[in-house]
C-alpha positions as CSV (number, residue, x, y, z in Angstrom):
1,M,-5.0,14.1,25.4
2,R,-4.0,10.7,24.0
3,T,-1.0,10.9,22.0
4,I,-1.1,8.6,18.4
5,G,1.7,8.3,16.7
6,V,1.6,7.0,12.5
7,V,4.8,5.7,11.1
8,T,4.9,6.5,7.5
9,V,7.3,4.7,5.0
10,A,6.3,5.2,1.6
11,R,3.6,7.5,-0.7
12,S,1.5,4.7,-0.9
13,D,0.9,4.4,2.7
14,Y,0.6,7.8,3.3
15,G,-2.0,7.4,0.6
16,I,-3.7,4.7,2.4
17,Y,-3.4,6.8,6.3
18,L,-4.6,10.4,4.3
19,P,-8.1,10.4,6.2
20,L,-7.6,8.7,9.3
21,L,-4.7,11.6,9.5
22,R,-7.2,14.0,9.2
23,R,-9.1,12.9,11.9
24,I,-6.9,12.4,14.2
25,Q,-5.6,15.8,13.7
26,E,-9.7,17.1,14.1
27,D,-9.8,15.4,16.9
28,S,-9.8,17.3,20.6
29,N,-9.0,14.0,22.5
30,L,-6.0,12.6,20.4
31,K,-2.9,15.0,19.5
32,L,-1.0,13.0,15.8
33,Y,2.6,12.4,16.0
34,L,3.8,11.3,12.8
35,I,6.8,9.7,11.8
36,A,8.2,9.6,8.3
37,A,10.8,7.0,7.3
38,G,12.2,5.1,4.1
39,M,11.3,6.0,0.9
40,H,9.8,9.0,2.3
41,L,13.6,10.3,2.3
42,S,14.8,9.1,-0.7
43,P,15.4,11.5,-3.5
44,E,15.4,8.5,-5.4
45,F,11.7,7.9,-4.6
46,G,10.3,11.8,-4.7
47,L,11.4,13.2,-1.5
48,T,7.9,12.6,-1.0
49,V,8.1,14.0,2.9
50,K,8.0,16.9,1.0
51,A,4.2,16.2,-0.2
52,I,2.8,15.3,3.3
53,E,4.0,18.8,5.0
54,V,2.4,20.4,1.7
55,D,-0.6,18.9,2.7
56,G,-0.2,20.4,6.1
57,F,0.9,17.7,7.9
58,K,3.4,18.3,10.8
59,V,6.4,15.5,10.2
60,D,7.5,15.5,14.3
61,E,10.3,12.7,13.8
62,K,12.1,11.7,9.9
63,I,14.4,8.6,10.2
64,E,16.6,8.0,7.4
65,F,17.9,4.4,7.1
66,L,16.8,3.2,3.4
67,L,20.1,2.1,1.6
68,S,20.7,3.2,-1.9
69,S,21.3,-0.8,-2.3
70,D,18.3,-3.3,-3.3
71,T,20.2,-6.4,-2.5
72,P,18.9,-9.1,-0.1
73,Q,21.7,-7.4,1.6
74,G,20.4,-4.8,1.1
75,V,17.2,-4.6,2.8
76,A,17.9,-7.3,5.6
77,K,20.9,-4.2,6.4
78,S,18.0,-2.0,6.0
79,I,15.7,-3.6,8.2
80,G,18.5,-3.4,10.7
81,L,19.1,0.5,10.7
82,G,15.0,0.9,10.4
83,T,14.9,-0.7,14.1
84,I,17.9,1.2,15.4
85,G,16.8,4.3,13.8
86,F,13.1,3.6,15.4
87,A,14.5,2.9,18.8
88,Q,16.2,5.6,19.1
89,T,13.3,8.1,18.6
90,F,11.2,6.0,21.0
91,A,13.9,6.4,23.6
92,R,13.0,9.8,22.8
93,F,9.0,9.7,22.8
94,C,6.9,6.7,23.0
95,P,3.3,7.9,22.0
96,D,0.1,6.3,23.6
97,I,-0.4,3.8,20.7
98,L,1.7,3.3,17.7
99,V,-0.3,2.6,14.5
100,V,1.2,0.4,11.4
101,L,0.0,-0.2,8.2
102,G,0.4,-3.2,5.9
103,D,3.5,-5.2,5.3
104,R,6.7,-3.1,4.0
105,F,9.9,-4.1,5.5
106,E,10.5,-0.3,7.0
107,M,6.6,-0.9,8.7
108,Y,8.0,-3.9,10.1
109,A,11.2,-1.9,11.9
110,A,8.8,0.1,13.6
111,A,6.7,-2.2,15.1
112,L,9.8,-4.3,16.0
113,A,11.0,-1.6,18.0
114,A,8.6,-0.9,19.6
115,L,8.5,-4.3,21.4
116,P,10.3,-3.4,24.3
117,F,9.3,-0.4,24.6
118,K,6.0,-1.6,25.4
119,I,4.1,0.3,22.7
120,P,0.7,-0.4,22.2
121,V,0.7,-1.4,18.2
122,A,-2.1,-1.0,16.2
123,H,-2.1,-2.6,12.6
124,I,-4.0,-1.6,9.9
125,H,-4.7,-4.2,6.7
126,G,-3.4,-7.5,8.5
127,G,-4.6,-11.1,8.0
128,E,-4.4,-10.2,4.1
129,V,-2.0,-12.8,2.1
130,T,-0.1,-12.3,-1.2
131,H,2.0,-15.6,-1.8
132,G,4.3,-13.8,-4.4
133,A,6.3,-11.9,-1.8
134,I,7.8,-11.5,1.1
135,D,5.6,-9.2,2.8
136,D,3.6,-12.3,4.4
137,A,6.0,-13.2,6.6
138,L,6.4,-9.3,7.5
139,R,2.8,-8.8,8.0
140,H,2.0,-11.9,9.7
141,S,5.1,-11.1,12.0
142,M,3.7,-7.5,12.5
143,T,0.3,-9.0,13.8
144,K,2.2,-11.2,16.3
145,F,3.9,-7.4,17.6
146,S,0.7,-5.5,17.4
147,H,-2.1,-5.1,20.0
148,L,-4.9,-4.0,17.9
149,H,-6.0,-4.8,14.6
150,F,-8.2,-3.1,11.8
151,V,-8.4,-5.4,8.8
152,A,-10.5,-4.8,5.6
153,R,-12.4,-8.3,5.8
154,Q,-14.4,-10.6,7.9
155,E,-12.1,-13.8,6.0
156,Y,-9.2,-11.9,7.5
157,A,-10.3,-11.4,10.9
158,C,-10.8,-15.1,11.0
159,R,-7.5,-15.5,9.6
160,L,-6.1,-13.7,12.6
161,V,-7.6,-15.2,14.9
162,Q,-6.2,-18.7,13.3
163,L,-2.7,-16.5,14.0
164,G,-3.5,-16.9,18.1
165,E,-4.6,-13.1,18.3
166,E,-8.1,-12.3,21.3
167,P,-11.2,-11.5,19.3
168,W,-11.6,-9.0,21.1
169,R,-8.4,-7.3,19.6
170,V,-9.6,-7.8,16.0
171,I,-11.9,-4.8,14.3
172,V,-13.2,-5.6,11.0
173,S,-12.7,-1.8,9.8
174,G,-13.2,-1.9,5.6
175,A,-10.3,-0.4,3.7
176,L,-9.0,2.6,5.0
177,S,-8.1,4.4,1.3
178,L,-11.8,4.2,0.2
179,D,-12.4,6.8,2.8
180,N,-11.1,8.8,0.2
181,L,-13.6,8.5,-2.0
182,N,-15.7,10.1,0.2
183,S,-13.2,13.5,0.6
184,I,-11.6,13.8,-2.1
185,K,-12.5,15.2,-5.4
186,L,-11.7,14.1,-8.6
187,L,-9.9,16.1,-11.1
188,K,-10.5,16.6,-15.0
189,A,-8.5,15.5,-17.2
190,H,-7.2,19.6,-18.1
191,E,-6.5,19.6,-14.5
192,L,-4.3,16.9,-14.3
193,Q,-2.3,18.0,-17.3
194,D,-2.2,21.6,-15.9
195,Q,-0.9,20.9,-12.3
196,Y,0.8,17.3,-13.1
197,K,1.8,17.6,-17.0
198,V,0.2,14.4,-17.3
199,C,-0.3,13.8,-21.0
200,L,-3.7,12.3,-21.5
201,K,-5.2,10.9,-24.4
202,E,-7.7,8.5,-24.7
203,P,-7.4,5.3,-24.5
204,L,-4.9,5.0,-21.7
205,L,-3.7,2.6,-19.5
206,L,-2.0,3.4,-16.0
207,A,1.1,0.9,-15.3
208,T,2.3,0.1,-11.8
209,F,4.6,-3.5,-11.5
210,H,6.7,-3.9,-8.5
211,P,9.4,-6.7,-8.0
212,V,8.2,-10.0,-6.9
213,T,10.1,-10.4,-3.6
214,L,10.2,-14.3,-3.6
215,E,11.1,-14.3,-7.5
216,Y,13.2,-11.2,-7.5
217,E,15.9,-13.8,-9.7
218,Q,13.4,-13.2,-12.4
219,T,12.6,-9.7,-12.1
220,E,14.6,-8.2,-15.2
221,W,12.8,-11.0,-17.3
222,Q,9.6,-10.1,-16.2
223,V,9.9,-6.2,-16.3
224,N,10.9,-7.1,-20.5
225,E,8.2,-9.3,-20.7
226,L,5.8,-6.8,-19.7
227,L,7.2,-3.9,-21.6
228,A,7.3,-5.7,-24.5
229,A,3.4,-6.5,-24.2
230,L,2.8,-2.4,-24.1
231,E,5.2,-2.3,-27.0
232,V,2.7,-4.0,-29.1
233,A,-0.4,-2.7,-27.4
234,S,0.6,0.7,-28.7
235,F,-1.3,2.9,-25.9
236,P,-0.5,5.6,-24.1
237,I,1.1,4.6,-20.2
238,V,1.5,6.4,-17.8
239,F,3.7,4.3,-15.3
240,T,4.0,4.7,-11.3
241,L,7.4,4.0,-9.6
242,P,7.8,0.8,-8.4
243,N,8.4,0.4,-4.6
244,A,12.1,0.2,-2.9
245,D,12.0,-3.5,-3.0
246,T,15.2,-6.6,-3.6
247,C,15.5,-5.8,-7.5
248,S,13.1,-2.4,-7.7
249,R,16.6,-0.7,-9.6
250,V,15.8,-2.9,-12.7
251,V,12.5,-2.5,-13.0
252,L,13.1,1.4,-12.5
253,H,16.0,2.0,-14.8
254,R,13.7,-0.6,-17.6
255,I,10.8,1.8,-17.3
256,Q,13.1,4.7,-17.5
257,E,14.4,3.6,-21.4
258,F,11.2,2.4,-22.4
259,V,9.3,5.8,-21.7
260,Q,12.9,7.4,-23.3
261,N,12.3,5.6,-26.6
262,H,8.2,5.8,-26.5
263,P,7.1,10.1,-26.2
264,S,3.0,8.9,-25.7
265,S,4.4,7.0,-21.8
266,Q,5.2,9.1,-18.9
267,L,6.9,7.8,-15.5
268,M,5.4,10.2,-12.8
269,D,7.3,10.3,-9.7
270,N,4.7,11.2,-7.0
271,L,1.3,11.9,-8.3
272,G,-0.5,11.7,-4.5
273,T,-3.7,10.3,-3.9
274,Q,-6.3,12.9,-5.5
275,A,-3.9,12.5,-9.1
276,Y,-3.6,8.9,-8.8
277,F,-7.3,8.2,-7.9
278,S,-8.2,10.4,-10.6
279,L,-6.4,8.6,-13.4
280,M,-7.9,5.4,-11.8
281,A,-11.3,7.3,-12.9
282,L,-9.6,8.3,-16.7
283,A,-7.9,4.9,-17.2
284,S,-9.1,2.4,-20.1
285,A,-7.1,-0.4,-17.6
286,M,-4.9,-0.5,-15.3
287,V,-2.0,-2.3,-16.1
288,G,0.8,-4.5,-13.6
289,N,0.7,-5.9,-10.0
290,S,-0.1,-2.9,-7.2
291,S,-2.8,-3.5,-4.7
292,S,-4.7,-0.9,-6.1
293,G,-5.7,-3.0,-8.5
294,I,-7.4,-5.1,-6.5
295,I,-8.4,-3.0,-3.4
296,E,-9.3,0.7,-5.5
297,A,-10.6,-0.5,-8.7
298,P,-13.4,-1.8,-8.2
299,S,-14.5,1.6,-7.1
300,F,-14.0,2.9,-10.2
301,K,-14.9,0.0,-12.2
302,L,-11.7,-0.4,-13.7
303,P,-10.2,-3.4,-15.6
304,V,-7.1,-4.2,-14.2
305,V,-4.3,-6.8,-15.8
306,N,-3.6,-8.0,-12.6
307,I,0.7,-10.0,-13.5
308,G,1.9,-12.7,-11.8
309,T,2.0,-13.6,-8.2
310,R,2.4,-10.8,-6.0
311,Q,-1.2,-10.3,-5.4
312,Q,-1.8,-14.2,-5.1
313,G,-4.2,-15.1,-2.2
314,R,-6.2,-11.6,-2.2
315,M,-9.8,-11.5,-2.6
316,K,-10.6,-10.1,-5.9
317,L,-13.9,-9.3,-8.3
318,M,-14.3,-10.1,-11.9
319,N,-12.9,-6.7,-13.1
320,V,-9.1,-8.4,-12.7
321,L,-7.9,-10.3,-15.3
322,D,-5.0,-12.6,-13.8
323,V,-2.1,-13.1,-16.1
324,G,1.4,-14.6,-16.3
325,Y,4.3,-13.3,-16.8
326,E,4.9,-14.0,-20.1
327,R,4.2,-10.9,-23.1
328,E,1.3,-13.1,-24.6
329,E,-0.9,-13.7,-21.7
330,I,-0.4,-9.8,-20.5
331,L,-1.0,-8.5,-23.9
332,E,-4.3,-10.8,-24.6
333,G,-5.3,-9.5,-21.0
334,I,-5.0,-5.9,-22.1
335,R,-7.0,-6.9,-25.4
336,K,-9.6,-7.6,-22.8
337,A,-9.5,-5.4,-20.5
338,T,-9.6,-2.3,-23.0
339,D,-13.1,-3.9,-24.9
340,P,-15.9,-1.4,-24.0
341,H,-17.9,-4.3,-23.5
342,F,-16.3,-5.5,-20.8
343,R,-15.6,-2.4,-19.6
344,E,-19.7,-2.0,-19.2
345,S,-20.2,-5.4,-17.9
346,L,-18.6,-4.1,-14.7
347,Q,-21.0,-1.2,-14.3
348,K,-22.9,-3.1,-11.4
349,I,-19.7,-4.6,-9.1
350,E,-19.5,-3.2,-5.4
351,N,-16.3,-2.8,-3.9
352,P,-15.8,-5.8,-1.1
353,Y,-13.4,-3.9,0.9
354,G,-16.0,-1.3,3.0
355,S,-17.8,1.1,2.5
356,G,-15.5,4.2,3.3
357,R,-15.9,4.1,6.8
358,A,-12.5,3.0,8.5
359,S,-11.2,6.2,9.9
360,A,-13.9,6.6,11.9
361,I,-14.0,3.1,13.4
362,I,-10.5,3.1,14.0
363,V,-10.4,6.5,15.9
364,E,-13.2,5.3,17.6
365,R,-11.0,2.0,19.1
366,L,-8.4,4.4,19.5
367,K,-9.8,6.8,21.5
368,D,-11.5,4.3,23.4
369,T,-9.1,1.8,24.7
370,V,-8.1,1.4,27.5
371,L,-4.4,1.2,27.7
372,D,-3.5,-1.1,30.5
373,N,-1.9,-4.3,30.7
374,K,-5.0,-6.4,29.3
375,L,-4.0,-4.6,26.4
376,V,-0.2,-5.3,26.5
377,I,-0.1,-8.2,27.7
378,K,-1.0,-10.2,25.2
379,H,-2.7,-14.1,25.4
380,F,-2.6,-16.9,23.1
381,H,-6.1,-17.6,21.5
382,D,-6.1,-21.9,20.9
383,I,-8.7,-22.6,18.6
384,K,-9.6,-25.9,20.4
385,N,-11.0,-29.3,18.1
386,F,-8.1,-28.6,15.5
387,D,-7.6,-32.0,14.3
388,A,-3.8,-32.3,12.9
């Protein structure tokens, strides 16, 4: 039996992982070894490790290393502590393959720690570009630490080959989170109200705003502009928590103040994938800078007001309205997004990030890949005839 270690550091990646975790769990040839770390173990971010256990998964390792500081120094120290924590875990037990996802600094610590142990690493969602965040550097670095790559689109596969990855290592699986659409039953409005105490009034805005880590000095101004636009727009709003990034507490505190002064708005600690997708299906529009507005929203024909540079570089469809940080631009974006004619124009769009078969593709490759020196010892794939 092959042991697949999976690292989850936040509610966001756990929701993406869910169909993969279930498929690994159901496969008689694979054993799931689940490692929870980072925001999952922080009460400030909802202590979401409990949600993993409620879903029926055994958490084999809990690695606590996230500092309460959200300064650049605090983030850098957390990376160091995370690397130590994962190293201690791998010294006790090395999985046959370690699965990591995305571009979080907490996830980076796991990939870095795996390197001297010669653990084969499978990376999901590599090759993407997000110009406004330090995520680009972390994501591309994780590519170089990894031995198998499961990417959402062909253009991302090409980008990994540009980074020197051997083509046989790169698999176009599509976006893993879209598998959830085939297995999760969406909740009706009254079910959301009963189970999650979400006050649903039409029309509703779903808002998620994360710090833009390459512009962290402007975080307070950026979130103030967003909240000023939302106040003028006068819609009921469901906010979700920001990530544990540089200056995330500025975002969190300003949203908490806004919610206290606006009874029709609320902040949710942890909705979970089912409730979050159900809200996407019911919302009039989404506002903020979350990747879910780019990757999942097209499946719901959901208009998205995408603010600033955090998602700049990702492939977007016509449901995404790119705006700047100033309140007038955000407000104009909200007005267009909530126009019934705009929503109607989106009914024929198809999600460009896959067909919801990613977990099957990934599991087959995890099972069939030969664990030998060819996998572990990487060779740089040169692109010939390059003109500088």
